[in-house]
BAVEXRO-207661 format. One record per residue (C-alpha): z, x, y; residue number from 1; residue in one letter. Coordinates in pm, whole numbers. Each point is the difference from the previous one (the first is absolute). Example, Ala and Ser with C-alpha at 12.3 -4.5 7.8 and 13.67 -1.06 7.14 Angstrom:
{pz:780, px:1230, py:-450, i:1, aa:A}
{pz:-66, px:137, py:344, i:2, aa:S}
This chain:
{pz:1551, px:-10910, py:4777, i:1, aa:M}
{pz:139, px:-168, py:-304, i:2, aa:K}
{pz:291, px:168, py:-176, i:3, aa:I}
{pz:-203, px:27, py:-322, i:4, aa:A}
{pz:-273, px:190, py:186, i:5, aa:G}
{pz:255, px:239, py:156, i:6, aa:I}
{pz:154, px:70, py:-342, i:7, aa:I}
{pz:-348, px:66, py:-141, i:8, aa:F}
{pz:-93, px:247, py:279, i:9, aa:L}
{pz:339, px:174, py:-39, i:10, aa:L}
{pz:-61, px:34, py:-373, i:11, aa:F}
{pz:-344, px:146, py:56, i:12, aa:V}
{pz:137, px:245, py:255, i:13, aa:S}
{pz:281, px:113, py:-223, i:14, aa:L}
{pz:-239, px:41, py:-292, i:15, aa:S}
{pz:-224, px:220, py:207, i:16, aa:G}
{pz:295, px:212, py:108, i:17, aa:M}
{pz:110, px:32, py:-365, i:18, aa:A}
{pz:-345, px:117, py:-100, i:19, aa:Q}
{pz:-6, px:256, py:283, i:20, aa:Q}
{pz:354, px:126, py:-78, i:21, aa:A}
{pz:-112, px:215, py:-291, i:22, aa:E}
{pz:214, px:293, py:-104, i:23, aa:S}
{pz:-123, px:356, py:77, i:24, aa:P}
{pz:-66, px:58, py:-369, i:25, aa:K}
{pz:-206, px:-321, py:-13, i:26, aa:E}
{pz:-195, px:120, py:302, i:27, aa:Y}
{pz:-79, px:329, py:-173, i:28, aa:V}
{pz:-122, px:-170, py:-316, i:29, aa:I}
{pz:-210, px:-244, py:198, i:30, aa:K}
{pz:-155, px:276, py:211, i:31, aa:A}
{pz:-97, px:200, py:-304, i:32, aa:W}
{pz:-138, px:-305, py:-184, i:33, aa:N}
{pz:-225, px:-62, py:295, i:34, aa:E}
{pz:-106, px:371, py:21, i:35, aa:F}
{pz:-367, px:62, py:-82, i:36, aa:Q}
{pz:-85, px:344, py:-135, i:37, aa:L}
{pz:-310, px:149, py:164, i:38, aa:P}
{pz:-280, px:155, py:-205, i:39, aa:E}
{pz:41, px:332, py:179, i:40, aa:K}
{pz:314, px:176, py:121, i:41, aa:G}
{pz:226, px:-195, py:-231, i:42, aa:A}
{pz:302, px:226, py:8, i:43, aa:I}
{pz:-16, px:28, py:382, i:44, aa:K}
{pz:0, px:-376, py:24, i:45, aa:A}
{pz:291, px:-32, py:-235, i:46, aa:I}
{pz:204, px:254, py:198, i:47, aa:L}
{pz:-92, px:-171, py:328, i:48, aa:A}
{pz:105, px:-340, py:-142, i:49, aa:Q}
{pz:329, px:139, py:-113, i:50, aa:R}
{pz:66, px:165, py:342, i:51, aa:D}
{pz:-85, px:-321, py:186, i:52, aa:Q}
{pz:244, px:-200, py:-214, i:53, aa:I}
{pz:258, px:275, py:47, i:54, aa:T}
{pz:-20, px:-35, py:381, i:55, aa:R}
{pz:48, px:-375, py:-32, i:56, aa:Y}
{pz:305, px:42, py:-224, i:57, aa:L}
{pz:156, px:256, py:233, i:58, aa:K}
{pz:-63, px:-224, py:305, i:59, aa:A}
{pz:182, px:-278, py:-178, i:60, aa:N}
{pz:286, px:212, py:-140, i:61, aa:N}
{pz:-100, px:-94, py:-353, i:62, aa:A}
{pz:221, px:94, py:-293, i:63, aa:A}
{pz:-72, px:301, py:-228, i:64, aa:V}
{pz:-114, px:-238, py:-279, i:65, aa:E}
{pz:-306, px:-104, py:207, i:66, aa:A}
{pz:-81, px:364, py:73, i:67, aa:E}
{pz:12, px:90, py:-370, i:68, aa:Q}
{pz:-212, px:-307, py:-80, i:69, aa:E}
{pz:-263, px:124, py:251, i:70, aa:N}
{pz:-15, px:340, py:-159, i:71, aa:G}
{pz:-20, px:-146, py:-347, i:72, aa:A}
{pz:-288, px:-233, py:92, i:73, aa:Q}
{pz:-190, px:294, py:146, i:74, aa:A}
{pz:57, px:203, py:-315, i:75, aa:I}
{pz:-130, px:-280, py:-224, i:76, aa:R}
{pz:-322, px:-17, py:193, i:77, aa:R}
{pz:-56, px:372, py:9, i:78, aa:A}
{pz:59, px:20, py:-374, i:79, aa:A}
{pz:-260, px:-272, py:-48, i:80, aa:D}
{pz:-259, px:250, py:124, i:81, aa:L}
{pz:60, px:186, py:-330, i:82, aa:Y}
{pz:-129, px:-283, py:-212, i:83, aa:D}
{pz:-21, px:66, py:-375, i:84, aa:E}
{pz:51, px:376, py:37, i:85, aa:G}
{pz:-272, px:50, py:261, i:86, aa:E}
{pz:58, px:276, py:251, i:87, aa:D}
{pz:34, px:-136, py:352, i:88, aa:A}
{pz:14, px:354, py:131, i:89, aa:Q}
{pz:277, px:-65, py:241, i:90, aa:L}
{pz:133, px:309, py:176, i:91, aa:K}
{pz:343, px:120, py:-97, i:92, aa:S}
{pz:105, px:-23, py:362, i:93, aa:S}
{pz:-110, px:-364, py:16, i:94, aa:E}
{pz:199, px:-91, py:-313, i:95, aa:I}
{pz:313, px:183, py:131, i:96, aa:K}
{pz:-28, px:-187, py:328, i:97, aa:K}
{pz:-31, px:-322, py:-189, i:98, aa:L}
{pz:310, px:65, py:-212, i:99, aa:L}
{pz:208, px:120, py:298, i:100, aa:K}
{pz:268, px:-249, py:91, i:101, aa:G}
{pz:6, px:-170, py:-337, i:102, aa:V}
{pz:349, px:73, py:-117, i:103, aa:D}
{pz:71, px:-66, py:-374, i:104, aa:L}
{pz:363, px:100, py:47, i:105, aa:S}
{pz:79, px:-311, py:207, i:106, aa:T}
{pz:127, px:-334, py:-132, i:107, aa:K}
{pz:-261, px:-171, py:220, i:108, aa:E}
{pz:-294, px:164, py:-182, i:109, aa:F}
{pz:104, px:-169, py:-320, i:110, aa:V}
{pz:-74, px:-340, py:158, i:111, aa:N}
{pz:-373, px:81, py:55, i:112, aa:C}
{pz:-247, px:-247, py:-138, i:113, aa:T}
{pz:-139, px:95, py:-346, i:114, aa:S}
{pz:241, px:293, py:-21, i:115, aa:L}
{pz:-122, px:142, py:-333, i:116, aa:E}
{pz:-354, px:22, py:130, i:117, aa:Y}
{pz:117, px:157, py:326, i:118, aa:V}
{pz:191, px:270, py:-188, i:119, aa:I}
{pz:-296, px:71, py:-229, i:120, aa:E}
{pz:-231, px:31, py:303, i:121, aa:D}
{pz:247, px:212, py:202, i:122, aa:Y}
{pz:37, px:257, py:-272, i:123, aa:F}
{pz:-366, px:-22, py:-90, i:124, aa:G}
{pz:-105, px:86, py:353, i:125, aa:L}
{pz:271, px:263, py:24, i:126, aa:K}
{pz:-128, px:169, py:-316, i:127, aa:A}
{pz:-360, px:-5, py:132, i:128, aa:V}
{pz:116, px:163, py:326, i:129, aa:A}
{pz:164, px:272, py:-207, i:130, aa:E}
{pz:-322, px:64, py:-197, i:131, aa:G}
{pz:24, px:-227, py:-305, i:132, aa:A}
{pz:-317, px:-128, py:-165, i:133, aa:P}
{pz:-57, px:-358, py:102, i:134, aa:V}
{pz:-23, px:-123, py:-364, i:135, aa:D}
{pz:349, px:136, py:-70, i:136, aa:Q}
{pz:179, px:-52, py:330, i:137, aa:A}
{pz:81, px:-361, py:-59, i:138, aa:W}
{pz:145, px:79, py:-340, i:139, aa:G}
{pz:-60, px:-212, py:-307, i:140, aa:S}
{pz:320, px:-133, py:-136, i:141, aa:M}
{pz:97, px:-302, py:209, i:142, aa:W}
{pz:-293, px:-205, py:-112, i:143, aa:F}
{pz:-67, px:160, py:-334, i:144, aa:N}
{pz:-1, px:-251, py:-279, i:145, aa:T}
{pz:-267, px:151, py:-223, i:146, aa:T}
{pz:163, px:325, py:-110, i:147, aa:V}
{pz:-294, px:187, py:156, i:148, aa:E}
{pz:202, px:290, py:137, i:149, aa:T}
{pz:329, px:179, py:0, i:150, aa:I}
{pz:-3, px:15, py:374, i:151, aa:G}
{pz:-24, px:298, py:226, i:152, aa:N}
{pz:225, px:208, py:221, i:153, aa:K}
{pz:-51, px:-224, py:300, i:154, aa:Y}
{pz:173, px:-289, py:-181, i:155, aa:D}
{pz:310, px:207, py:-53, i:156, aa:Y}
{pz:-13, px:152, py:348, i:157, aa:Q}
{pz:18, px:-357, py:131, i:158, aa:R}
{pz:305, px:-91, py:-211, i:159, aa:Y}
{pz:172, px:330, py:90, i:160, aa:R}
{pz:-60, px:-43, py:372, i:161, aa:Q}
{pz:129, px:-356, py:-6, i:162, aa:I}
{pz:315, px:112, py:-177, i:163, aa:L}
{pz:44, px:295, py:245, i:164, aa:E}
{pz:0, px:-245, py:291, i:165, aa:L}
{pz:317, px:-143, py:-149, i:166, aa:N}
{pz:-78, px:-342, py:142, i:167, aa:N}
{pz:173, px:-241, py:-243, i:168, aa:P}
{pz:-200, px:-305, py:113, i:169, aa:E}
{pz:-331, px:191, py:-42, i:170, aa:L}
{pz:90, px:128, py:-343, i:171, aa:S}
{pz:105, px:-343, py:-122, i:172, aa:L}
{pz:-319, px:-158, py:146, i:173, aa:A}
{pz:-246, px:245, py:-147, i:174, aa:Y}
{pz:138, px:195, py:-298, i:175, aa:L}
{pz:5, px:-304, py:-222, i:176, aa:S}
{pz:-350, px:129, py:-76, i:177, aa:C}
{pz:164, px:265, py:-228, i:178, aa:L}
{pz:29, px:-279, py:-259, i:179, aa:R}
{pz:-377, px:-3, py:-27, i:180, aa:S}
{pz:-23, px:375, py:2, i:181, aa:V}
{pz:217, px:16, py:-307, i:182, aa:F}
{pz:-178, px:-289, py:-172, i:183, aa:R}
{pz:-349, px:128, py:49, i:184, aa:Y}
{pz:48, px:378, py:19, i:185, aa:N}
{pz:322, px:73, py:-192, i:186, aa:G}
{pz:253, px:268, py:88, i:187, aa:Y}
{pz:-224, px:239, py:179, i:188, aa:T}
{pz:75, px:345, py:138, i:189, aa:K}
{pz:-10, px:-145, py:353, i:190, aa:G}
{pz:268, px:-258, py:-88, i:191, aa:L}
{pz:209, px:275, py:-148, i:192, aa:D}
{pz:-28, px:210, py:311, i:193, aa:E}
{pz:115, px:-274, py:238, i:194, aa:I}
{pz:288, px:-115, py:-223, i:195, aa:R}
{pz:270, px:209, py:172, i:196, aa:P}
{pz:-109, px:-132, py:338, i:197, aa:L}
{pz:-12, px:-353, py:-137, i:198, aa:F}
{pz:354, px:35, py:-129, i:199, aa:D}
{pz:120, px:139, py:334, i:200, aa:K}
{pz:-181, px:-222, py:256, i:201, aa:N}
{pz:-89, px:-328, py:-174, i:202, aa:M}
{pz:245, px:-264, py:120, i:203, aa:P}
{pz:244, px:-127, py:-262, i:204, aa:E}
{pz:-73, px:-338, py:-147, i:205, aa:G}
{pz:-206, px:-194, py:-255, i:206, aa:A}
{pz:-329, px:178, py:68, i:207, aa:L}
{pz:148, px:345, py:-33, i:208, aa:K}
{pz:173, px:-107, py:-327, i:209, aa:D}
{pz:-326, px:-140, py:-132, i:210, aa:E}
{pz:-202, px:311, py:85, i:211, aa:I}
{pz:267, px:225, py:-150, i:212, aa:N}
{pz:-21, px:-214, py:-306, i:213, aa:G}
{pz:-375, px:69, py:-19, i:214, aa:L}
{pz:67, px:372, py:38, i:215, aa:Y}
{pz:229, px:-19, py:-300, i:216, aa:K}
{pz:-224, px:-216, py:-217, i:217, aa:S}
{pz:-312, px:207, py:67, i:218, aa:Y}
{pz:165, px:344, py:-6, i:219, aa:E}
{pz:-71, px:65, py:-366, i:220, aa:H}
{pz:-375, px:-23, py:78, i:221, aa:L}
{pz:1, px:282, py:255, i:222, aa:K}
{pz:-259, px:274, py:-23, i:223, aa:Q}
{pz:130, px:273, py:-236, i:224, aa:G}
{pz:227, px:-223, py:-203, i:225, aa:N}
{pz:-53, px:-35, py:-376, i:226, aa:V}
{pz:-215, px:-311, py:-57, i:227, aa:A}
{pz:186, px:-282, py:-184, i:228, aa:P}
{pz:-79, px:15, py:-369, i:229, aa:A}
{pz:-203, px:-273, py:-172, i:230, aa:F}
{pz:-140, px:-87, py:-341, i:231, aa:T}
{pz:-275, px:-259, py:-3, i:232, aa:L}
{pz:-256, px:-126, py:-246, i:233, aa:K}
{pz:-377, px:-11, py:16, i:234, aa:D}
{pz:-208, px:-293, py:-131, i:235, aa:F}
{pz:10, px:140, py:-351, i:236, aa:R}
{pz:379, px:4, py:7, i:237, aa:G}
{pz:28, px:382, py:22, i:238, aa:K}
{pz:289, px:131, py:208, i:239, aa:E}
{pz:-56, px:244, py:290, i:240, aa:H}
{pz:287, px:162, py:185, i:241, aa:S}
{pz:8, px:185, py:329, i:242, aa:L}
{pz:124, px:302, py:-183, i:243, aa:S}
{pz:-331, px:9, py:-197, i:244, aa:D}
{pz:-172, px:115, py:317, i:245, aa:Y}
{pz:226, px:298, py:86, i:246, aa:K}
{pz:-210, px:300, py:83, i:247, aa:G}
{pz:-271, px:-217, py:148, i:248, aa:K}
{pz:-38, px:-165, py:347, i:249, aa:V}
{pz:25, px:-375, py:-59, i:250, aa:L}
{pz:-180, px:-262, py:214, i:251, aa:V}
{pz:89, px:-362, py:-40, i:252, aa:I}
{pz:-156, px:-321, py:131, i:253, aa:D}
{pz:249, px:-289, py:-12, i:254, aa:V}
{pz:-190, px:-333, py:-6, i:255, aa:W}
{pz:-26, px:-347, py:-153, i:256, aa:A}
{pz:-279, px:-228, py:-107, i:257, aa:T}
{pz:104, px:-260, py:254, i:258, aa:W}
{pz:-19, px:254, py:289, i:259, aa:C}
{pz:-343, px:-30, py:165, i:260, aa:G}
{pz:63, px:301, py:228, i:261, aa:G}
{pz:94, px:210, py:-306, i:262, aa:C}
{pz:-318, px:-91, py:-186, i:263, aa:I}
{pz:-211, px:65, py:307, i:264, aa:A}
{pz:138, px:356, py:21, i:265, aa:K}
{pz:-21, px:84, py:-368, i:266, aa:L}
{pz:-363, px:135, py:30, i:267, aa:P}
{pz:121, px:240, py:268, i:268, aa:K}
{pz:284, px:112, py:-221, i:269, aa:Y}
{pz:-231, px:54, py:-296, i:270, aa:M}
{pz:-244, px:187, py:227, i:271, aa:E}
{pz:279, px:226, py:111, i:272, aa:M}
{pz:107, px:58, py:-360, i:273, aa:A}
{pz:-360, px:95, py:-85, i:274, aa:G}
{pz:17, px:289, py:249, i:275, aa:K}
{pz:271, px:161, py:-216, i:276, aa:Y}
{pz:-133, px:-83, py:-344, i:277, aa:K}
{pz:-77, px:363, py:-84, i:278, aa:D}
{pz:360, px:111, py:63, i:279, aa:R}
{pz:258, px:7, py:-276, i:280, aa:D}
{pz:302, px:18, py:232, i:281, aa:D}
{pz:-22, px:-348, py:147, i:282, aa:I}
{pz:9, px:-349, py:-150, i:283, aa:V}
{pz:-85, px:-339, py:154, i:284, aa:F}
{pz:147, px:-321, py:-143, i:285, aa:I}
{pz:56, px:-361, py:107, i:286, aa:T}
{pz:318, px:-202, py:-35, i:287, aa:I}
{pz:-22, px:-378, py:24, i:288, aa:S}
{pz:295, px:-219, py:103, i:289, aa:I}
{pz:-150, px:-314, py:-149, i:290, aa:D}
{pz:253, px:-232, py:-167, i:291, aa:D}
{pz:41, px:19, py:-377, i:292, aa:K}
{pz:-162, px:-345, py:-25, i:293, aa:G}
{pz:-313, px:143, py:163, i:294, aa:A}
{pz:-41, px:271, py:-265, i:295, aa:Y}
{pz:-343, px:-126, py:-118, i:296, aa:N}
{pz:-125, px:-36, py:361, i:297, aa:S}
{pz:93, px:364, py:57, i:298, aa:W}
{pz:-130, px:121, py:-339, i:299, aa:K}
{pz:-344, px:-161, py:41, i:300, aa:Y}
{pz:-27, px:96, py:368, i:301, aa:A}
{pz:-1, px:369, py:-92, i:302, aa:L}
{pz:-353, px:16, py:-145, i:303, aa:P}
{pz:-130, px:-240, py:261, i:304, aa:R}
{pz:132, px:222, py:277, i:305, aa:L}
{pz:-128, px:313, py:-184, i:306, aa:K}
{pz:347, px:152, py:-37, i:307, aa:L}
{pz:-31, px:93, py:-365, i:308, aa:M}
{pz:-68, px:366, py:84, i:309, aa:G}
{pz:366, px:54, py:103, i:310, aa:M}
{pz:347, px:-93, py:-122, i:311, aa:T}
{pz:112, px:-346, py:109, i:312, aa:N}
{pz:363, px:-113, py:-33, i:313, aa:L}
{pz:185, px:-327, py:49, i:314, aa:L}
{pz:338, px:-23, py:185, i:315, aa:A}
{pz:104, px:-364, py:-8, i:316, aa:S}
{pz:318, px:-97, py:186, i:317, aa:K}
{pz:271, px:-78, py:-256, i:318, aa:G}
{pz:-157, px:227, py:-258, i:319, aa:E}
{pz:82, px:322, py:180, i:320, aa:C}
{pz:160, px:130, py:317, i:321, aa:T}
{pz:-310, px:164, py:141, i:322, aa:F}
{pz:-43, px:-241, py:291, i:323, aa:Q}
{pz:365, px:26, py:97, i:324, aa:K}
{pz:16, px:380, py:-41, i:325, aa:D}
{pz:-300, px:54, py:229, i:326, aa:Y}
{pz:78, px:-288, py:253, i:327, aa:N}
{pz:-328, px:-179, py:-68, i:328, aa:I}
{pz:-8, px:-257, py:278, i:329, aa:T}
{pz:-370, px:0, py:60, i:330, aa:G}
{pz:-322, px:126, py:-162, i:331, aa:I}
{pz:-219, px:190, py:-30, i:332, aa:P}
{pz:231, px:306, py:-3, i:333, aa:R}
{pz:-109, px:352, py:-78, i:334, aa:Y}
{pz:215, px:269, py:-144, i:335, aa:F}
{pz:-42, px:378, py:-12, i:336, aa:L}
{pz:243, px:192, py:-224, i:337, aa:I}
{pz:-17, px:372, py:-35, i:338, aa:D}
{pz:-5, px:220, py:-310, i:339, aa:K}
{pz:381, px:16, py:-10, i:340, aa:E}
{pz:34, px:-383, py:3, i:341, aa:G}
{pz:110, px:1, py:361, i:342, aa:K}
{pz:-111, px:-249, py:266, i:343, aa:I}
{pz:-269, px:109, py:241, i:344, aa:V}
{pz:-51, px:-358, py:120, i:345, aa:S}
{pz:58, px:-342, py:-154, i:346, aa:V}
{pz:-157, px:-147, py:313, i:347, aa:Y}
{pz:-310, px:210, py:3, i:348, aa:A}
{pz:-303, px:-84, py:218, i:349, aa:P}
{pz:-272, px:-235, py:-124, i:350, aa:T}
{pz:-265, px:185, py:-210, i:351, aa:P}
{pz:-211, px:218, py:227, i:352, aa:G}
{pz:4, px:324, py:196, i:353, aa:K}
{pz:365, px:-9, py:90, i:354, aa:D}
{pz:109, px:-67, py:-359, i:355, aa:F}
{pz:-233, px:274, py:-126, i:356, aa:E}
{pz:138, px:249, py:246, i:357, aa:A}
{pz:351, px:-79, py:-127, i:358, aa:L}
{pz:-117, px:46, py:-360, i:359, aa:I}
{pz:-166, px:333, py:75, i:360, aa:D}
{pz:308, px:127, py:179, i:361, aa:M}
{pz:210, px:-100, py:-307, i:362, aa:T}
{pz:-236, px:171, py:-244, i:363, aa:L}
{pz:17, px:320, py:195, i:364, aa:Q}
{pz:375, px:29, py:-33, i:365, aa:K}
């Protein structure tokens, strides 16, 4: 055989060997990618697939990283059974069996593929197994970019449990999400409750310094603090101050004419205001953050948007400190201030049942 032919055959042989010499972790990922979920007995099939891969890994003395990847892949597929809040009705015992062996305290776990999603699904399934409603178990903060909610207890349970594991790599890999929690939910009661544990167990470094900086810059907007004072003008040039509303519950919609989402929700806000129109102890207003140069756009939008039945104020950046004082980084934002001028929430839910429940609770005090 010619030398060139021998070299070619050798190259093909070595290439085949290289393709076969996949790492244990690569084997796990490939096996799960090829896995077909049956129409019936889905959770049993997922558990059987994981067990089969586990036997292979043990037989080949695979590293812990591959074992953790196997567990993570199984968790992702089980969580997919709860699509869009639907109840897959998995037994608590099945979920616990699924989670067994997945160890978030190890360094190897942090190397799992799509780590953030794995963590969300792990704690979501864990919460369901402990009796949480499916529509709350997965929390709401990590992907929240619409200021729809102030979260629920399962969000904070997750952050607390991660901190309690005291796994520096895990905390660094996941708790960067606290940036978004502050941005879209403010300094919540839940953030306040985990702060001592955050100070104690969060590894030192840039991320901890950044989150501590957020704690400091949002602290003045905590529930129960006196709301930052403001004096703003309506379209007639009349001044209105926060102090004018003392003795009344004050509800504020922060918006702008360039914000499509804000305008889309204005009818819901006005509908909510209409439910309280016969009460003299609550006031609904709007505050626009349009630039000074857009004054006419704002002024003439008021009748078009049917806002003339309430007080409408303008808080242009450079003309006042309203946006800075209230950390306005995204709109719409909704405020609820009690009769004493103290903050109930400056990151209140979008207009609807949850917001109305918060208003009713405030009025009763």
